C-alpha positions in Angstrom: 0.0 0.0 0.0 1.3 3.4 -0.8 2.5 5.8 1.9 -0.1 8.3 0.9 -3.0 6.0 2.0 -1.5 6.1 5.4 -1.3 9.8 5.6 -4.0 9.7 8.3 -2.9 6.5 10.0 -5.3 5.7 12.7 -5.7 9.4 13.7 -8.8 11.1 15.0 -8.8 13.3 11.9 -8.7 10.3 9.5 -11.3 8.4 11.5 -13.6 11.4 11.4 -13.3 11.9 7.7 -14.2 8.2 7.1 -17.0 8.4 9.6 -18.5 11.5 8.0 -18.3 9.8 4.6 -20.0 6.7 6.0 -22.7 8.8 7.6 -23.3 10.6 4.3 -23.6 7.3 2.5 -26.1 6.0 5.1 -28.2 9.1 5.5 -28.2 10.7 2.0 -27.3 8.0 -0.6 -29.0 5.1 1.0 -31.5 6.9 3.3 -32.9 9.0 0.5 -32.4 6.2 -2.0 -30.4 8.3 -4.3 -28.6 5.2 -5.5 -30.8 2.1 -5.2 -27.8 -0.1 -5.7 -25.8 1.2 -2.7 -27.6 -0.5 0.1 -26.7 -4.0 -0.9 -22.9 -3.5 -1.0 -23.1 -1.4 2.1 -25.0 -4.0 4.1 -22.6 -6.8 2.8 -19.6 -4.6 3.8 -18.3 -4.7 0.2 -17.4 -1.0 0.2 -13.7 0.1 0.7 -13.2 3.6 2.2 -9.7 4.6 1.0 -8.6 7.8 2.6 -5.6 9.4 0.9 -3.4 12.3 1.8 -2.7 13.0 -1.9 -2.4 16.8 -2.3 -1.7 17.0 -6.0 -3.3 15.7 -9.2 -0.3 13.4 -9.9 -0.4 12.0 -6.4 -4.1 11.4 -6.6 -3.7 9.7 -10.0 -1.1 7.4 -8.4 -3.5 6.6 -5.6 -6.3 6.0 -8.0 -4.1 3.6 -10.1 -3.3 1.7 -6.9 -7.0 1.5 -6.0 -7.9 0.2 -9.5 -5.3 -2.5 -9.2 -6.5 -3.5 -5.7 -10.1 -3.6 -6.9 -9.1 -5.7 -10.0 -7.3 -8.2 -7.8 -10.2 -8.5 -5.3 -13.1 -10.9 -5.4 -16.3 -8.8 -6.0 -18.0 -10.8 -3.2 -15.4 -9.4 -0.8 -14.8 -5.9 -2.3 -17.2 -4.6 -4.8 -16.6 -0.9 -4.8 -14.2 1.8 -3.5 -14.7 5.3 -2.3 -11.4 7.1 -2.7 -11.7 10.1 -0.4 -9.2 12.8 -1.1 -9.7 15.8 1.2 -6.4 17.5 0.3 -6.6 17.3 -3.4 -9.1 18.8 -5.9 -10.9 21.0 -3.3 -12.0 23.4 -6.0 -14.9 21.9 -8.0 -13.7 23.2 -11.4 -10.3 21.6 -10.9 -12.0 18.4 -9.9 -14.3 18.5 -12.9 -11.4 18.9 -15.3 -9.4 16.3 -13.5 -12.0 13.7 -14.4 -10.7 13.7 -18.0 -7.3 12.5 -16.5 -9.2 9.8 -14.6 -10.8 8.6 -17.9 -7.4 8.5 -19.5 -5.9 6.6 -16.6 -8.7 4.0 -16.9 -7.8 3.5 -20.6 -4.1 3.5 -20.0 -4.4 0.8 -17.3 -6.5 -1.4 -19.6 -9.6 -1.0 -17.5 -11.9 0.6 -20.1 -15.1 -1.4 -19.9 -14.1 -2.9 -16.5 -14.3 0.1 -14.2 -15.9 3.5 -14.2 -15.7 6.4 -11.8 -18.6 8.4 -10.3 -17.6 11.9 -9.1 -18.7 13.3 -5.8 -17.7 16.6 -4.3 -18.9 19.1 -1.6 -19.3 21.8 -4.3 -20.7 19.5 -7.0 -22.6 21.5 -9.6 -24.5 20.1 -12.6 -23.9 22.0 -15.9 -26.3 24.8 -16.3 -27.4 24.8 -12.6 -27.0 27.5 -10.0 -24.5 26.7 -7.2 -27.3 26.6 -4.6 -29.7 24.4 -6.7 -30.8 21.6 -4.4 -30.4 19.1 -7.3 -26.7 19.4 -7.0 -26.8 17.8 -3.6 -27.4 14.4 -5.1 -23.7 14.4 -5.8 -22.4 16.4 -2.8 -20.3 14.4 -0.5 -18.6 15.7 2.6 -15.1 15.5 0.9 -14.0 15.2 -2.7 -14.4 11.6 -3.5 -14.0 9.3 -6.5 -16.3 6.3 -6.5 -14.7 3.3 -8.3 -17.4 1.0 -9.7 -17.2 -2.3 -11.4 -19.0 -2.2 -14.7 -20.2 -5.8 -14.2 -21.8 -4.8 -10.9 -23.5 -1.8 -12.6 -24.8 -4.1 -15.4 -26.3 -6.5 -12.8 -27.8 -3.7 -10.8 -29.4 -2.1 -13.9 -30.8 -5.5 -15.0 -32.4 -5.8 -11.5 -33.8 -2.3 -11.6 -35.9 -1.9 -14.7 -36.3 1.9 -14.5 -32.6 2.7 -13.9 -32.7 5.5 -16.5 -35.3 7.3 -14.3 -33.0 7.4 -11.2 -31.6 10.9 -12.1 -35.0 12.5 -12.5 -36.4 10.7 -9.4 -33.4 12.0 -7.4 -34.0 15.6 -8.4 -37.7 15.2 -7.4 -36.6 13.8 -4.0 -34.2 16.7 -3.4 -36.8 19.2 -4.5 -39.3 17.7 -2.0 -36.6 17.7 0.7 -35.3 21.2 0.1 -32.4 22.9 1.8 -34.1 22.8 5.2 -34.7 19.0 4.9 -31.1 18.5 3.8 -29.9 20.3 6.9 -32.1 18.2 9.1 -30.5 15.0 7.9 -27.3 16.0 9.7 -28.8 17.2 13.1 -28.6 14.0 15.1 
């Protein structure tokens, strides 16, 4: 394992970052059913929370390559997906957004095109054409910048089991609009 992944070795700060991410996954992603596929891997403990101290794009790409290799070498029944949490890198959403092109190039360069894909999550996430405070943006707002590594085979199985997968995005926006900013704030009170 790279040194950067141990940048928060068993520290209170590292434990808190992972705990905040797990709480967001439980309350927002699963609790609001923003991703109907998340609950199964969460309950089966098939999610890896990889916290990195990477502070630059190059360091983060190296960590990402490591996580792809680890995921490729793992049995999906044991490890199905990874959340690569990178609180020190790509704090600005525009930088993060443009970095995703480098992520796609890395996937191709590693020979994982068609094997893995990455979902982008960020505390300042903003859909194209939306206003920064648009509640719909919160469907992809995580507590820290995060790259979600997904197996395409798992996505295919989940989509086959969920006949209206194409409607998830629209349903999520409706959920967030019903919840509103006040409802979002209440999720984090207890």
